[in-house]
VEXDREN-2710 file (C-alpha; in Angstrom, 1 decimal):
% VEXDREN-2710
k/r/px/py/pz
1/MET/86.9/-20.1/83.0
2/PRO/90.4/-19.9/81.8
3/HIS/93.3/-19.8/84.3
4/TRP/95.4/-16.6/84.4
5/ILE/99.0/-17.6/84.9
6/ASP/101.4/-14.9/86.0
7/THR/104.1/-16.7/87.8
8/PRO/106.6/-19.4/86.5
9/ALA/105.7/-21.6/89.5
10/ALA/102.0/-21.7/88.5
11/LEU/103.0/-22.7/84.9
12/ASP/105.4/-25.3/86.1
13/ALA/102.8/-26.9/88.2
14/HIS/100.6/-27.5/85.2
15/LEU/103.5/-29.0/83.2
16/GLN/103.8/-31.8/85.8
17/ARG/100.8/-33.4/84.3
18/ARG/103.0/-34.3/81.3
19/PRO/100.5/-33.8/78.5
20/THR/101.1/-35.5/75.1
21/ARG/99.7/-32.5/73.3
22/ILE/98.8/-28.8/73.9
23/GLY/96.8/-26.3/72.0
24/LEU/98.9/-23.2/71.5
25/ASP/98.4/-19.7/70.3
26/THR/99.7/-16.2/71.0
27/GLU/98.6/-12.6/70.9
28/PHE/101.3/-10.1/69.9
29/VAL/101.8/-6.5/68.8
30/ARG/103.8/-5.6/65.8
31/GLU/102.6/-2.2/64.6
32/ARG/105.6/-0.1/65.6
33/THR/108.4/-2.8/65.7
34/PHE/110.1/-5.2/63.4
35/TRP/109.9/-8.1/65.8
36/PRO/106.5/-9.1/67.2
37/GLN/106.1/-8.3/70.9
38/LEU/104.7/-11.3/72.7
39/ALA/101.8/-10.1/74.8
40/LEU/99.9/-13.3/75.7
41/VAL/100.3/-17.1/75.4
42/GLN/97.2/-19.4/75.3
43/ILE/97.7/-23.0/76.2
44/ALA/94.9/-25.6/75.9
45/LEU/95.6/-28.5/78.3
46/ASP/93.1/-31.4/78.5
47/ASP/89.9/-29.5/79.6
48/ASP/91.7/-26.4/80.9
49/VAL/92.8/-23.3/79.2
50/LEU/95.8/-21.4/80.6
51/LEU/96.3/-17.7/79.7
52/VAL/100.0/-17.1/80.4
53/ASP/101.3/-13.6/80.9
54/PRO/104.7/-13.4/79.1
55/LEU/105.3/-10.0/80.6
56/ALA/105.7/-11.4/84.1
57/PRO/109.3/-11.9/85.3
58/GLY/110.8/-15.2/84.4
59/MET/107.8/-16.4/82.3
60/THR/109.5/-16.6/78.9
61/ASP/112.1/-18.9/80.5
62/ALA/109.3/-21.0/82.1
63/LEU/107.6/-21.4/78.7
64/ARG/110.7/-22.8/77.0
65/PRO/110.3/-26.4/78.3
66/TRP/106.7/-26.5/77.0
67/LEU/107.9/-25.4/73.6
68/THR/110.9/-27.7/73.2
69/ASP/109.6/-31.0/74.8
70/PRO/109.7/-33.5/71.9
71/ALA/107.0/-35.6/73.7
72/ILE/104.4/-32.8/73.5
73/THR/102.7/-32.1/70.2
74/LYS/102.0/-28.4/69.7
75/VAL/98.7/-27.9/67.9
76/MET/98.6/-24.5/66.4
77/HIS/96.7/-22.7/63.6
78/SER/98.6/-20.6/61.0
79/ALA/101.7/-20.5/63.2
80/SER/104.1/-18.5/61.1
81/GLU/104.1/-15.2/63.1
82/ASP/103.6/-17.0/66.4
83/LEU/106.9/-18.9/65.7
84/VAL/108.7/-15.6/65.3
85/ALA/107.2/-14.3/68.5
86/PHE/108.3/-17.3/70.4
87/LYS/111.8/-17.3/68.9
88/VAL/112.3/-13.6/69.9
89/ALA/110.8/-13.8/73.3
90/CYS/111.7/-17.3/74.5
91/ASP/114.7/-18.2/72.3
92/ALA/112.8/-21.4/71.4
93/LEU/110.4/-22.7/68.8
94/PRO/107.4/-25.1/69.3
95/THR/108.3/-28.5/68.1
96/PRO/106.9/-31.0/67.1
97/LEU/104.3/-28.8/65.4
98/PHE/100.8/-29.8/64.0
99/ASP/99.6/-26.7/62.1
100/THR/95.8/-27.1/61.6
101/GLN/95.8/-24.6/58.7
102/ILE/98.4/-26.7/56.8
103/ALA/96.6/-29.9/57.8
104/ALA/93.2/-28.6/56.5
105/ALA/94.9/-27.9/53.1
106/LEU/96.5/-31.3/52.9
107/ALA/93.2/-33.0/53.9
108/GLY/91.4/-31.2/51.1
109/VAL/89.3/-29.0/53.3
110/ALA/90.6/-25.6/52.1
111/ALA/93.8/-23.7/51.5
112/GLY/94.6/-20.8/53.9
113/ILE/91.4/-21.2/55.9
114/GLY/91.0/-19.1/59.0
115/TYR/90.6/-20.5/62.5
116/GLN/87.0/-19.4/63.0
117/LYS/85.9/-20.9/59.7
118/LEU/87.7/-24.1/60.3
119/VAL/86.2/-24.5/63.8
120/GLU/82.8/-23.8/62.5
121/ARG/83.2/-26.3/59.7
122/ILE/84.4/-29.1/62.0
123/THR/82.5/-28.4/65.2
124/GLY/79.6/-26.2/64.2
125/VAL/80.6/-23.6/66.8
126/VAL/80.6/-20.0/65.6
127/LEU/83.3/-17.9/67.3
128/PRO/83.1/-14.1/67.7
129/LYS/85.7/-11.9/66.2
130/GLY/85.3/-8.9/68.5
131/GLU/88.9/-8.6/69.9
132/THR/90.9/-9.1/66.7
133/ARG/92.5/-5.6/66.9
134/SER/92.7/-5.4/70.7
135/ASP/95.5/-3.9/72.7
136/TRP/97.0/-7.1/74.2
137/LEU/99.8/-5.3/76.0
138/ARG/97.6/-3.6/78.5
139/ARG/97.0/-4.9/81.9
140/PRO/94.6/-6.0/83.2
141/LEU/93.0/-7.6/80.2
142/SER/89.3/-7.2/79.9
143/GLU/86.8/-10.1/80.4
144/SER/86.1/-9.9/76.7
145/GLN/89.8/-10.2/75.8
146/LEU/90.2/-13.2/78.1
147/HIS/87.3/-15.1/76.6
148/TYR/88.3/-14.3/73.1
149/ALA/91.9/-15.5/73.8
150/ALA/90.7/-18.7/75.4
151/ASP/88.5/-19.5/72.4
152/ASP/91.5/-19.3/70.2
153/VAL/92.8/-22.6/71.7
154/ARG/89.6/-24.1/73.2
155/TYR/88.6/-26.0/70.0
156/LEU/92.1/-26.9/68.7
157/PHE/91.9/-30.5/70.0
158/ALA/88.6/-31.2/68.2
159/VAL/90.1/-29.8/65.0
160/HIS/93.3/-31.7/65.6
161/ASP/91.4/-35.0/66.1
162/ALA/89.3/-34.6/62.9
163/LEU/92.2/-33.5/60.7
164/ARG/94.6/-36.1/62.0
165/THR/92.1/-38.9/61.3
166/ALA/91.5/-37.5/57.8
167/LEU/95.2/-37.3/57.1
168/ALA/95.9/-40.8/58.5
169/SER/93.2/-42.3/56.3
170/SER/94.8/-40.8/53.2
171/ALA/98.3/-41.6/54.3
172/ARG/99.3/-38.0/54.4
173/LEU/100.4/-37.6/58.0
174/GLY/104.0/-37.8/56.7
175/TRP/103.3/-34.9/54.3
176/LEU/102.1/-32.8/57.3
177/GLU/105.1/-33.7/59.4
178/GLU/107.4/-32.7/56.6
179/ASP/105.7/-29.4/56.0
180/CYS/105.5/-28.5/59.6
181/ALA/109.2/-29.4/60.2
182/ARG/110.2/-27.2/57.3
183/PHE/108.0/-24.4/58.7
184/VAL/109.9/-24.5/62.0
185/ASP/113.3/-24.8/60.3
186/ASN/112.5/-21.7/58.2
187/ALA/111.7/-19.8/61.3
188/ALA/114.9/-20.9/63.0
189/GLN/117.1/-19.9/60.0
190/ASP/115.3/-16.7/59.1
191/GLU/117.9/-14.1/58.0
192/GLY/115.8/-12.3/55.4
193/GLU/115.7/-12.7/51.7
194/ARG/119.0/-13.1/49.9
195/TRP/117.7/-11.4/46.8
196/PRO/114.9/-9.1/48.1
197/HIS/114.6/-7.2/44.8
198/LEU/113.1/-10.2/43.1
199/GLY/109.9/-9.6/45.1
200/MET/109.5/-6.0/43.8
201/ARG/107.8/-5.5/40.4
202/SER/109.5/-2.1/40.0
203/ALA/112.9/-3.8/40.0
204/GLN/112.1/-5.3/36.6
205/PHE/112.4/-1.9/35.0
206/LEU/115.9/-1.2/36.4
207/ASP/119.1/-2.0/34.6
208/ALA/121.6/-4.4/36.1
209/ASP/123.7/-1.8/37.9
210/ALA/120.6/-0.2/39.4
211/GLN/119.4/-3.6/40.5
212/ARG/122.7/-4.2/42.3
213/ARG/122.3/-0.8/44.0
214/LEU/118.8/-1.8/45.0
215/VAL/120.0/-5.0/46.6
216/ARG/122.6/-3.1/48.6
217/LEU/119.9/-0.7/49.9
218/LEU/117.4/-3.5/50.7
219/ARG/119.9/-5.6/52.5
220/TRP/121.1/-2.6/54.5
221/ARG/117.5/-1.7/55.3
222/GLU/116.8/-5.3/56.5
223/ALA/119.9/-5.2/58.8
224/GLN/118.9/-1.8/60.2
225/ALA/115.3/-2.8/60.8
226/ARG/116.3/-6.0/62.7
227/ALA/118.9/-4.2/64.8
228/SER/116.7/-1.2/65.7
229/ASP/113.5/-3.2/65.9
230/LYS/111.7/-0.8/63.6
231/PRO/109.4/-1.6/60.6
232/ARG/111.3/-1.7/57.3
233/SER/109.3/1.1/55.8
234/TRP/110.3/3.3/58.8
235/ILE/114.0/2.8/57.7
236/LEU/113.6/3.3/54.0
237/ASP/110.4/2.9/51.9
238/ASN/110.4/1.0/48.7
239/GLU/109.7/4.0/46.5
240/LEU/112.7/6.0/47.7
241/ALA/114.9/2.9/47.6
242/VAL/114.1/2.4/43.9
243/THR/114.6/6.1/43.2
244/LEU/118.1/6.0/44.8
245/ALA/119.0/2.8/42.9
246/ARG/117.8/4.1/39.5
247/THR/119.5/7.6/39.8
248/PRO/122.1/7.5/42.6
249/PRO/123.1/11.0/43.9
250/THR/126.5/12.1/42.8
251/ASP/127.6/12.9/46.4
252/LYS/126.3/13.0/49.9
253/ALA/125.3/16.6/49.5
254/ALA/123.0/15.6/46.6
255/LEU/121.6/12.8/48.7
256/LEU/120.7/15.2/51.5
257/ARG/119.0/17.6/48.9
258/LEU/117.0/14.7/47.7
259/PHE/116.0/13.8/51.3
260/ASP/114.8/17.4/51.7
261/SER/112.2/16.8/49.1
262/GLN/111.1/13.4/50.6
263/PRO/109.0/13.7/53.9
264/LYS/109.8/10.1/54.8
265/ALA/113.5/10.2/54.0
266/PRO/115.8/8.8/56.8
267/ARG/118.0/11.9/57.2
268/LYS/119.4/10.6/60.5
269/LEU/120.7/7.5/58.6
270/ALA/122.1/9.4/55.6
271/ASP/125.8/8.5/56.4
272/PRO/125.3/4.7/56.6
273/LEU/122.8/4.7/53.8
274/TRP/125.3/6.5/51.5
275/GLN/127.9/4.0/52.5
276/ALA/125.6/1.1/51.7
277/LEU/124.6/2.5/48.4
278/ALA/128.3/2.8/47.3
279/THR/129.6/-0.5/48.7
280/PRO/129.2/-3.7/46.7
281/VAL/128.0/-6.7/48.6
282/ASP/130.2/-9.8/48.6
283/ASP/128.0/-12.0/46.4
284/GLU/126.9/-9.3/43.9
285/ALA/128.3/-11.2/41.0
286/ALA/125.8/-14.1/41.6
287/MET/122.8/-11.8/41.8
288/PRO/119.9/-12.9/39.5
289/LEU/118.3/-10.1/37.6
290/ALA/114.6/-9.3/38.0
291/ARG/113.0/-9.2/34.6
292/ALA/109.6/-9.2/33.0
293/ALA/108.6/-12.6/31.8
294/SER/108.9/-13.1/28.0
295/ASP/106.0/-14.6/26.0
296/GLY/107.9/-17.9/26.0
297/ASP/108.3/-17.8/29.8
298/LYS/104.6/-17.0/30.2
299/ALA/103.6/-19.9/28.0
300/ARG/105.9/-22.4/29.8
301/LEU/104.6/-21.1/33.2
302/LYS/101.0/-21.6/32.1
303/ARG/101.7/-25.2/31.0
304/LEU/103.3/-25.8/34.4
305/GLN/100.4/-24.3/36.2
306/ASP/97.9/-26.4/34.2
307/ALA/99.9/-29.6/35.0
308/VAL/100.0/-28.7/38.7
309/SER/96.2/-27.9/38.7
310/THR/95.5/-31.3/37.1
311/ARG/97.7/-33.1/39.5
312/SER/96.2/-31.2/42.5
313/ALA/92.7/-32.2/41.4
314/GLY/93.7/-35.8/41.2
315/LEU/95.0/-35.6/44.7
316/GLY/92.0/-33.7/46.0
317/LEU/94.1/-30.7/47.0
318/PRO/93.0/-27.1/46.9
319/ASP/94.7/-24.9/44.3
320/GLY/98.0/-23.4/45.5
321/VAL/98.8/-26.2/48.0
322/LEU/100.9/-28.4/45.7
323/ALA/102.9/-25.5/44.2
324/SER/102.3/-21.8/44.0
325/ARG/103.0/-19.6/41.0
326/ARG/106.0/-18.1/42.8
327/HIS/107.5/-21.5/43.4
328/LEU/107.0/-22.4/39.7
329/GLU/108.6/-19.2/38.6
330/ALA/111.6/-19.9/40.9
331/LEU/111.9/-23.4/39.3
332/LEU/111.9/-21.9/35.8
333/GLU/114.2/-19.0/36.7
334/SER/116.9/-21.1/38.4
335/GLY/116.6/-24.5/36.8
336/GLN/116.7/-26.0/40.3
337/TRP/113.9/-27.4/42.5
338/PRO/113.5/-24.9/45.3
339/ALA/113.4/-26.1/48.9
340/SER/109.7/-25.3/49.0
341/LEU/109.1/-28.0/46.3
342/ALA/111.3/-30.6/47.9
343/GLY/110.2/-33.9/49.5
344/TRP/106.7/-35.2/48.9
345/ARG/105.9/-32.3/46.5
346/ARG/108.8/-33.0/44.2
347/ALA/107.8/-36.7/44.3
348/GLU/104.3/-35.8/43.1
349/LEU/105.3/-33.0/40.7
350/GLN/108.5/-34.2/38.9
351/PRO/106.8/-36.9/36.8
352/VAL/104.2/-34.4/35.4
353/LEU/106.5/-31.3/35.1
354/GLU/109.5/-33.1/33.7
355/PRO/108.2/-33.2/30.1
356/ILE/107.5/-29.4/30.2
357/LEU/110.7/-28.2/31.6
358/ALA/113.1/-27.3/28.8
359/GLY/116.8/-27.6/28.9
360/PRO/119.0/-30.6/29.5
361/GLY/119.1/-31.8/33.1
362/LEU/116.7/-29.1/34.4
363/ALA/114.2/-31.5/35.9
364/GLN/117.0/-33.5/37.4
365/ALA/118.8/-30.5/39.1
366/PRO/119.4/-30.8/42.8
367/ALA/117.1/-29.1/45.2
368/ALA/118.2/-25.7/46.2
369/GLY/119.2/-25.3/49.8
END
């Protein structure tokens, strides 16, 4: 049976065993907030499983030494949102990290594989999925919730052992360490997208001035969502943001009339929204335009994708692991190697992509920070 830990002293007592690795997972709630609300922390420790209640007084502070101890490897699966939850609740990130989803991709098992499928493939154990959408903030948790939560870390060591052996035999442990370190760094530096309009297909159909207005609105929305801890769509949905950017109201009265016809319009935020719409951002002049790809761009992108696919097959990597379409589009758009393609990926890709990349010096451009 897992151990329920609801006092810092009980957690500290287990840390005295000085483990060299722990299995780590969280349960959180994020339906009505911008930031994930940490509701449970699961820790695998040798043959024990600790279910730590982060809602208990002082517990998030007590968790911090476990997360930051460089002598303890944190074995996690698909850790991205867990990292954010730890950062917000504990002001700390788990490092060094061994992410078993990333490791499975680099070992050639599968890209983006779920925890249950990975456990079944490596151990043969079939895990239930019954509590996936459970209310983890309620207390006390049910027996079913406790067992489900414990299973989320119970098999991490077996998966870790198998994947670490596979990566060591193919000399790819360095690849994993690099990817996991970048993963943690990205979580630490997360301030939102600099150019959020580039991820919106509808932005391609706006002229340059409208795209600048859209960036102002999306950056304002991001700041509001983070500060108020509300989902972005609760602040301003994408459709209304595009409408305001394409055809800005002539004055605040016109803005309010438009809001009257929009059931999801943020009337209470009309004043700061109006100010954001009318106020240029400092780096507006450097803004890249969202645009539909030309036939030439599409042809070059297809050649890059084919080259990546061939190289991936040669390395035994699943599609999308070496470079995603989005990363290749960023490379073509900016002429610089994005940070996501730095390190071992650039070393593998540059020799095969260099002949395809047009323009003097493009393939030699420095990595973007």
